[in-house]
C-alpha positions as CSV (number, residue, x, y, z in Angstrom):
1,M,171.2,78.2,138.8
2,A,174.5,76.3,138.6
3,L,175.0,74.4,141.9
4,L,178.1,75.1,143.8
5,D,179.6,72.4,146.0
6,F,179.8,73.8,149.6
7,Q,182.5,71.2,150.4
8,R,185.0,72.8,148.0
9,N,187.6,74.9,149.6
10,Y,188.1,78.6,148.7
11,Y,190.9,77.8,146.2
12,Q,188.8,75.3,144.4
13,L,185.8,77.7,144.4
14,F,188.0,80.3,142.7
15,D,189.8,77.8,140.4
16,L,193.2,78.9,141.9
17,P,196.2,76.8,142.9
18,Q,196.3,76.2,146.6
19,E,199.4,78.4,147.3
20,F,200.2,81.4,149.4
21,L,201.3,83.6,146.6
22,L,198.2,84.5,144.5
23,D,197.6,86.6,141.4
24,Q,195.4,89.3,142.9
25,A,194.1,90.3,139.5
26,Q,193.0,86.8,138.8
27,L,191.4,86.5,142.2
28,G,189.5,89.8,141.7
29,A,188.3,88.8,138.2
30,R,187.1,85.4,139.4
31,Y,185.3,87.1,142.3
32,R,183.5,89.5,140.0
33,Q,182.6,86.6,137.7
34,L,181.1,84.5,140.5
35,Q,179.2,87.5,141.9
36,M,177.7,88.2,138.5
37,E,176.6,84.6,138.2
38,L,175.4,84.1,141.8
39,H,174.3,87.4,143.1
40,P,170.9,87.2,144.8
41,D,169.5,90.1,142.8
42,R,169.7,87.9,139.7
43,Y,167.3,85.5,141.4
44,A,164.7,87.9,142.6
45,S,161.9,86.3,140.5
46,A,163.2,82.7,141.2
47,S,161.7,80.2,143.6
48,A,162.2,80.8,147.4
49,H,164.6,77.8,147.4
50,E,166.7,79.3,144.6
51,Q,166.7,82.7,146.3
52,R,168.0,81.1,149.5
53,L,170.7,79.2,147.6
54,A,171.8,82.4,145.9
55,V,172.1,84.2,149.2
56,Q,174.2,81.2,150.6
57,Y,176.4,81.0,147.5
58,S,177.0,84.8,147.5
59,A,177.9,84.6,151.2
60,L,180.3,81.7,150.5
61,V,181.9,83.7,147.6
62,N,182.3,86.8,149.8
63,A,183.9,84.8,152.7
64,A,186.3,83.1,150.3
65,Y,187.3,86.4,148.7
66,T,187.8,88.0,152.1
67,A,190.0,85.1,153.3
68,L,192.1,84.9,150.1
69,R,192.5,88.6,149.5
70,K,194.5,89.4,152.6
71,P,197.9,87.6,153.1
72,L,197.5,87.0,156.8
73,D,194.0,85.6,156.5
74,R,195.1,83.5,153.5
75,A,198.0,82.1,155.6
76,V,195.7,81.1,158.4
77,Y,193.3,79.6,156.0
78,L,196.0,77.5,154.3
79,L,197.2,76.3,157.7
80,E,193.6,75.3,158.6
81,L,193.4,73.4,155.3
82,A,196.6,71.6,156.3
83,G,194.9,70.4,159.4
84,M,196.1,73.0,161.9
85,G,193.6,74.5,164.3
86,A,193.6,78.0,165.5
87,E,195.0,77.0,168.9
88,E,197.8,75.0,167.3
89,I,198.7,77.9,165.1
90,S,198.7,80.5,167.9
91,G,200.6,78.1,170.1
92,Q,203.7,78.1,168.0
93,Q,206.8,79.2,169.7
94,V,208.2,82.5,168.7
95,D,211.9,83.1,169.1
96,G,213.0,85.5,171.8
97,G,214.9,87.7,169.4
98,F,211.6,88.4,167.5
99,L,209.8,89.2,170.7
100,I,212.6,91.6,171.8
101,A,212.4,93.3,168.4
102,Q,208.6,93.6,168.9
103,M,209.1,95.3,172.3
104,E,211.6,97.7,170.8
105,L,209.2,98.5,167.9
106,R,206.3,99.1,170.4
107,E,208.6,101.4,172.5
108,K,209.4,103.4,169.3
109,L,205.7,103.6,168.5
110,E,204.8,104.8,172.0
111,S,207.6,107.5,171.9
112,M,206.4,109.0,168.6
113,I,204.1,111.5,170.2
114,S,206.9,113.3,172.0
115,M,209.1,113.6,168.9
116,V,209.7,116.9,167.1
117,D,208.7,115.3,163.8
118,P,206.6,112.3,164.7
119,Q,205.1,111.9,161.2
120,T,208.5,111.3,159.5
121,A,209.5,108.9,162.2
122,L,206.2,107.1,162.0
123,D,206.5,106.8,158.2
124,H,209.9,105.2,158.7
125,L,208.5,102.8,161.3
126,I,205.5,101.8,159.1
127,T,207.9,101.2,156.2
128,E,210.1,99.1,158.5
129,I,207.2,97.0,159.7
130,G,205.9,96.6,156.1
131,E,209.3,95.3,155.0
132,D,209.3,92.8,157.9
133,V,205.9,91.6,157.0
134,I,207.0,91.0,153.4
135,K,210.0,89.0,154.6
136,L,207.7,86.8,156.8
137,Q,205.3,86.3,153.9
138,G,208.3,84.8,152.0
139,V,209.2,82.6,154.9
140,F,205.6,81.4,155.2
141,S,205.3,80.7,151.5
142,V,208.5,78.7,151.3
143,A,207.7,76.7,154.5
144,Y,204.1,76.0,153.5
145,S,205.1,74.9,150.0
146,A,207.7,72.5,151.6
147,G,205.0,71.1,153.9
148,E,206.8,72.5,156.9
149,F,203.6,73.5,158.6
150,P,204.9,74.3,162.1
151,K,207.5,76.6,160.6
152,A,204.8,78.2,158.4
153,A,202.6,78.6,161.5
154,A,205.5,80.3,163.4
155,A,205.8,82.8,160.5
156,C,202.1,83.3,160.6
157,V,202.1,84.1,164.3
158,K,204.9,86.6,163.7
159,M,202.9,88.2,160.8
160,Q,200.0,88.5,163.3
161,Y,202.2,90.4,165.8
162,L,203.4,92.7,163.0
163,D,199.9,93.1,161.6
164,K,198.6,94.3,165.0
165,L,201.6,96.7,165.4
166,L,201.0,98.1,161.9
167,L,197.4,98.7,162.7
168,E,198.4,100.6,165.9
169,A,200.9,102.6,163.9
170,E,198.2,103.5,161.3
171,I,195.8,104.6,164.1
172,L,198.5,106.8,165.5
173,E,199.2,108.2,162.0
174,T,195.5,109.0,161.6
175,S,195.4,110.8,165.0
176,L,198.6,112.8,164.1
177,L,197.0,113.9,160.8
178,D,193.7,114.8,162.5
179,G,195.4,116.6,165.4
């Protein structure tokens, strides 16, 4: 069994540049390659020590893939690599205009049920939120690349707000489709 260094970060593990924008196909290919090499089933007849290592390596690869696959998780991970803790990230100031826009989006979401055609309105709202998320990902990427970690963290916090709102919109969409 090839020994992995548990001290390597997720980007190093996947042989990827430590950047926000990732080639998802490359990430997926490397994940499959590492899983083929390190999956515990391949070590079923190995020593107990090698079996434990295979389980640990596989868990590390899964955690790395999960963190790097989703943009919000990847942003948080990058900020952690830059030395920012979870409290420091979540403590970033968010401008009042963004917060007011969030309140308006939430009001729109809450009023969807009483609309004549809630599905169409909800589709538009989900599209609007998705576009805002993409813009914030761009802001994060530029700020992170420039070493402006507080600005990147503020963009990350905004992405967290929108991610939660998007999840709530998707839950409402499911209930509308089921009902």
